[in-house]
Every structure is written in C-alpha cells, then in structure tokens.
N, C-alpha and C positions, 0 to 999 in steps of 0.2 A: 717502539713507535706509539703504541696505545697509551702508554704512560705519559709520553711527551704531549700527545693530543689532549689528554685529560688535564695536565698541568697548564697547558696553554689556555684552555677554556676557563679554568679556574682564575687565572690571572686577568683574563678579559671578560669576566662573567657578566658585568653590567651590559656590555655591548651585545654579547651573545644572547642574554636573557631578553633584551629588547627585540632582537631579531626573531627569537622563538615565539614571543607573544604575537608579533605581527603576522608571522607565517601561520601560527596556530589559528588565529581568527580568519585569515584568508582561506586556509584549507577547510576550516569548518563551514564557512559560507559556500565554498565550492561544493563540498560534499552535500550540503543541504540542497543546493540548487540542482545537482545531479540526481539526488534522491527524489526530488519533486518531479523531475522530468520522467524518471522511471515509474513513479507513482501514476502519472497520467497514462503512460503506456500500459501499465498493469490494469488500470481501471477499465480502459477500453477493451483490453484483451479479455478481462473477466466477463464483461457484458456480452461481447461477441461470442464467447464460449457457450453461452446459454441459449440465446435466440438471435435471429437476424436483427440488424440495427434499424430496419424499417418497421419493426413491430411497434404498435401503438400502446402506450400506457394511458388508460382512461381513469380519471378520478373525479369524485363528486365533492364539490365544496359544501361543507356542512356548517350550518349556523347553530344548531341545537346540540347539547351534550348527548353523546351516544348512549351513555349509561341510563338516561331517563326513559328514552323511548326506543331502546335497542330492538325490541321484538317487532314493533310497528314498522320501523325503518327497514329491518331485515326483510320482512315480507314484501315491502314496497320495492326495495332494490332487487330482490330475487325475481319478482314479476317482470321488472323492466329488462333484466338480463335475459329472461326467457323470451321476451318479445324480439330481442335482437337475433336470437337463434331462429325463431319461428319465421321471421321476415327475411332470413338469409342475408342479413346485413353484415355478418361476420363469417369468416372461414373457420376460425377457431377462437374461442373465448376462454382463455386460461384464468383460473381463479385459484387462490390458495389462502389458507388460514394458518395463523401461528398459534401453536400450543406450547405450553411449558409442561414437561413431564418430569416425574421424579421416581427414584428407585424405591421409595417407601411412602406410605400415607401417614406414618406416625409423626405427629407434630413434635414430639420430644427428640427425635433423632435428627442428626445432621444429614440432610438429604442431598444427593447429587441431582443437579438440575440440568436438563438438556432441552434444546429448542427443537421442536418437531413441527414440520410443515405438512399440512394435508393438502394434496394437489388434486384438482379434478382431472378428468381424463384428457381434456384439451391441453391443460397445463403440462401434463406429462409428455404428451405427443409433441408439443411445441418446443420443449426444453431438450437441448443436446446434452444429455447426461452421460459423459464419458466415464467409464469405469476402469479402475486398475485391477479389480478382482470381482468375480461374480457376474450376475446378469440383471438387466433391467426388466426383462419380460414379465415377471410376476406382478409388477406394479401396474401393468396395462390391463388387468382384469378387474371387473366390477366386484366390489366388496359390500357386504351388508352386515358385517360382524366385527366385533372388537377383539376377536381371537385370531391368532396366527396371521397378523397383518404383515405382509412383505414390505420391507423398508430397505433403503440404501442409506448409508451414512457417509458423512464427509471424511476426507482423508485424515483430518485432525482428530477424529474419534475412532480411528481404526483399532487403537489399543484398548479402548473401552468396550467396543461392540465388535464381536468377531463374526465373520461370515459363517452362516449355517447354524448359528446358535439362536436360541429363543430367550427373550427377556420379558419380564413383567414390569410394567411401568404404570404410573398413576398420574392423572390430571384432574384439575378442578373443573367440574361441570359449570358452565357459565350461567345456567338457569337455576340449578339447585345449590350451587356453591359447595358441593360435596365432592370428595375424591371418588373417581371411578377408575376401574382397572382396565388396562388394555394389554394385549400380548403381541409383541412384535417378533418377527423373524428376520434377521439380517440376511439379505440375499446378494448384497453387493457393497463394495467400497468405491466411492467416487475418486476420480483422479485428483491429484493435489491442485491442479489448475482450475477445477470446477468449484465455484462458490455459488451462493444463492442470494436472492433478494431479501433484504431485511424486512421489507414490507411496512405497511401503515404509514406511508409518507407520500407527499405529492410528487417526489422524485423516487420512483421505485428502485432505482439503482444506487440511491444514496447510501454510503457506507458499506457497499457490497464487499469492498476489500477487507473490511474488518469482520465480516460474517463468515467465519471459517469452521465453526462447530455447529452442526445441525443434522437432523434426521429428516429424510423425505419419505412420505407415505402416501399411498393412494387414498382417495376420499372414502373412508369407511363409515362416516356419519355426516349428517347435514351440517352445513356451516352455521355457527351459532352467533357470529359477530357481524353487525352491520359494517364495521370497519373493513371487513374482508372484501365486501362488495364495493365499498367506497374508495378503497385505495389499492387493493391487491389484484387488479385485473390487467391482463395483457391481451391485446386483440391483434389477430392477423386478418387482414382484409381480403375479400375475394379478388382474384386476379383479373376477372373480366370487368370489374368496375374501376372507374377513375377514383383515385384516392380522395380527392377533395370532395367530390359529390357523395361518395360513400360516407365520409366522416360527417358531412352535413346532415345526411339522413339519420345517422346514429344519434347525433346531437338533438335532432328534432324529436326523436322518441323520448329522450330524457326531458326535454323542454315540455313536451306534452304532459308529462307526469309531474311537472313542477320541480324538476331536479336540475341543478346547475352543473352540467358536465364540462370538464376541462380535459384536454388530451395533449399528449406530446409524444413524439417518436423517441426511441432510445438514442438515436443519433443526435437529436436535439438535446437530450440530457447530457450526452458526452460533450457536445459543443459548449453547453452552459458550464459544465464542470471545468473544462479547459480554460474558458474565458475567465472564470473566477480565480483561477490560480496563475494565470499568465503574468499578472503584475508581480506576484511574489517571486516567480521563477526568474523573470527578467531582472528585477531589482537585486535579488541575491547573487545571481551569476555575474551581473555587472559590477556589484560591490566586490565580489571575490576577485574578478579580473583586475580591477583597479588597485585593490589592496595588495594582491600578489605582485603586480607590476611595480608598485611603489616599494614594496618590501624587497623585491629583487634588485631594484636599483640601489636601495639603501644597503643591501647586503654586499653588493659589488663594491660600493664606496667604502664600507666598513672593512672589508677584507683588504682592499688596496691600502687603506690607511694603516691597517694592522701590519701589513708587510713592510711599509715604509718605516714604522716605528720599531721594528724588530730586527733591524740589520745587525745590531750587536749580538742578539741571541742567535741569529742565523750564522754569524761569523764564528761563534763558539762551536755551534754544531758542525760547521764546515771544517774547523780545525780538528774536530774529533773524528773526521772521516765521512761526514755527510756529503752527499752529492746534491745537485740541483733536483734530481728526481726524488731524492728522499724528502727534500723540503716541499716539493709539489705534493707528495703523498701526505705530508703533515697538514698542509693547508686543506687538501681535499678531504682529509679525515674530519677536520673541523666543520667543513661545509656539510658533509654527510650527516654528522651528528645534529647540527642545527635543523636541517630539513627533516631528518628522520624522527627526532623527538617531537617536532612541531606536528608532523603528519600523524603520529600515533596519538598525541594529545587531542588533535582535531577529531579523530575517529571516536575516541572515548567520550568526548564532550557531546558529539552528535548522538551516539548510542544512548547516553543518559537523557538527553533532551527528547529523543524519539520515544523513550520508554516512560517518560514522566509528563512533562509539560505538553508535548505534542503527540501523546498517545492516541488521541481521537483522530488525528490526521492520517493514521495508518501508513506512516512513512517507514519503509523498510530499506536499510542499507545493505543491498545485496553485493555479491562478489563483483558484478559488472561495475557498480558505482566505485567501489574501492580500486578496481583495476584501472579505470579511467583516471581517477584522481592520482593514483600512483604514477601513471605515465606522465601526467602533467607535472608531478613533483620531480621526476627524473629530468624532464625538459628544463625546469627551473634550475636544477642543480647544474646541468650542462651550461646553461646561459650564464650562471653566476661564476663559473670557473674560468671562462675564456680569458677575460682581462687579467685576473690574478696570475694565471699560468703564463701568459705572455710576459708579464712583468718579471716573474721569477726566472723565466728563461733568459731574459736580457740582463740579469744581474751579473756583474763581473765578480770573480772570486776576491780580487783585491779590495773591492768595496765592502764585501762581507767581513773580511779580516779587519779592515779599518773601522767597520761599523758605521760607515758613512753612506747616506742615500743621495746619490747624484741625480 
C-alpha cells in the first residue's frame, strides 16, 4: 500500500506539489498567528509575575546627552526622588541599575559577560521573585560592601551559577573606567517563569520576554548612572490617596525642578503592546484562514478529479483483489502525506524565521501552538476526505473493470 501511494503521488506530482505549497504557506501563516497570540499572553504573564499591573512606571524626557553631564543629572535626579519619599507621595519607589559583569578583567582573554541588576530595597520588596531553589531573604538586608553579595540568578543561568557557591566578577566603574572586583554568593535560582525588566527605555516592560539571562543583587553601592533614575523607576502609590491627585503631585515635584516627567501604568504598557500587534495577528490569521479554505476546496476538487481520471488504475487494482476500502485507504494515504509534509515544512519555516529574521520579536513556537495547529490540520484532513470517500463508495465494480466514469 505504501508503495502504491508513493507511485501514485509521483505520477501526479505536479498537482500534489501545488497543494503542498498552498497548505505550507497556509499552515505557516496559521502558526505565525497562533505564536503571536501566545506571545501576547506570555508578555502579560511575565509582567504580572513581577509586580501588580497598576504599578506606575515614571520616566524623564531628556534633551541633553547623559554622558556629558551624567554626574550633575545624577545628583539632581537623586534629590528629586528623595523628595518623593520625604513627602510621602509614594508607598514604594523601586529603582534598579544595569551592570555588565565579567569573569576576568584581562583584556586579552575571552570573557563571559553577564547582566547584573542592582535593586534598591523597595524594588526587591515590590517584585514577586518566585524561586525554584534557595531563598530570597538574604537580598532584603542592607549592604555596604562588594564582598559576599547575595544574589539570585535567572533560570537560564542555573548551570553557570550554582546555589551556595561564591564567584568573583568584574565590572567597569562608570567614573574611573577601570575594572573593579565584586564577590557574589548565589542564594537562589528564579523560577523559569520569572523574567526581569531590560531597563533604560520609556516602556520598562519592552522586550521583557527576551530578557532571560540576568543576576539580581541588592544595592551594594550607589547608583552611578543618571539613566537609572530617568528610566528604571517603578512607583507604588499610597492606598489612601486618589491616583490622579497623587500623580499630579508627583509630577509637580518634577516640574518644580525643571524635569519633564512622564508616567504610564504597566497595564497601559500591555494595552499599547497588544494594540501594536493586533493588526499583525488579525491579518495573518485571516490570511491563513482564507488560504487554508481555498486550499481545502482546491484539494477536494483535485482529489475528485484524480479519482475520475484513475478508473482504469482502480479497475486493475480491483481485478487484483482490491476492495473499495483498500482504494479509500490509498486515497486517504495520499491526503495524509500532502497535509503531513505541508505541516512539517510550515513548522520548519517558522522555526527558521523566528530564529533569524524575527529573532527580536521573541516569538516562541511552544507545544500549545503546535497542538492547536495540528488539530486544525486534522479537521482539514477530515473535511477534505468526505466528498472523495462518498464518491469512492458509490463506484460500481463494473465501472472500475471497464475503466469508465459514469
């Protein structure tokens, strides 16, 4: 039977190839649309896993280059943020700074680079850092030393940094531009679902899905970058105040100091992210649905035509002992191969696209996407077999022997 199916497809290869191309494009568009939908869900889930969605991200519009007047701006921003705390305008004011650390200070060696975030106490308290191993408690203590710094690492780094072990790392001091040594002790491994803010952006959650490799440490030194105050702050407002009035008061503090403060809630960021991808999702899923429908109709027509032109072949098979059920299995095998090969090609194409051209979109084809697409493929197979099977059931043996289609 397998050999007959193969021979049959070789004889009609032009028709089958055309159908495979159509279904491959259709399934690829479907998988892309489904992956985009799951990407939206994962994005919201990643943000919710860290802080409540009503948390406010405050950022400062900057007109001058930070590199030129970093120290002056750093002092100015630091003073303004202290005023917010002193005036009780915020319940918690989370700040963090990004550092790049290396396993060696030697310029000649190939160094391993890791992203380390320094979090102030409020940032640690605000964040829901779920662990798969270890404890978060050591991070909640005040530090004033670069030795034996307790850290937790992301799940993606658990093979590189082991719980309970101490590591010496090096970073470039922003003021002296020289390497300085720190000693970290890994006290926990974050759950695989916990990601962290990339930072330094007007949307703090931007590209959070891509940010999988990082180290979190308590604030063991003063923040060195004005960018940290300008973009890496999250605010939880007091519950006894109305949000609108509270935000106006916070903005007035910045205005009084000549700073242009902008703010958005994390829910607003999610809504904006969803809005930006809505058109892509609707267009790709609509395109996939239309193409799959047209391909499905085309495949039904092609199979019916193929049956009508193969009466003589079926007659020979019938004379050799084939039954109608055998012929149905033959046609069904051809349909399975067309859909199966198209589905596999679509998965391969999408994987290549997601790993190359669309790598910045953080699209991940998970098992749920493949399962849903597979179920849709099975439905397409069932729909495409109904008419051909009915036709085969109605064929009279005498017509097969004569090789005549009535």
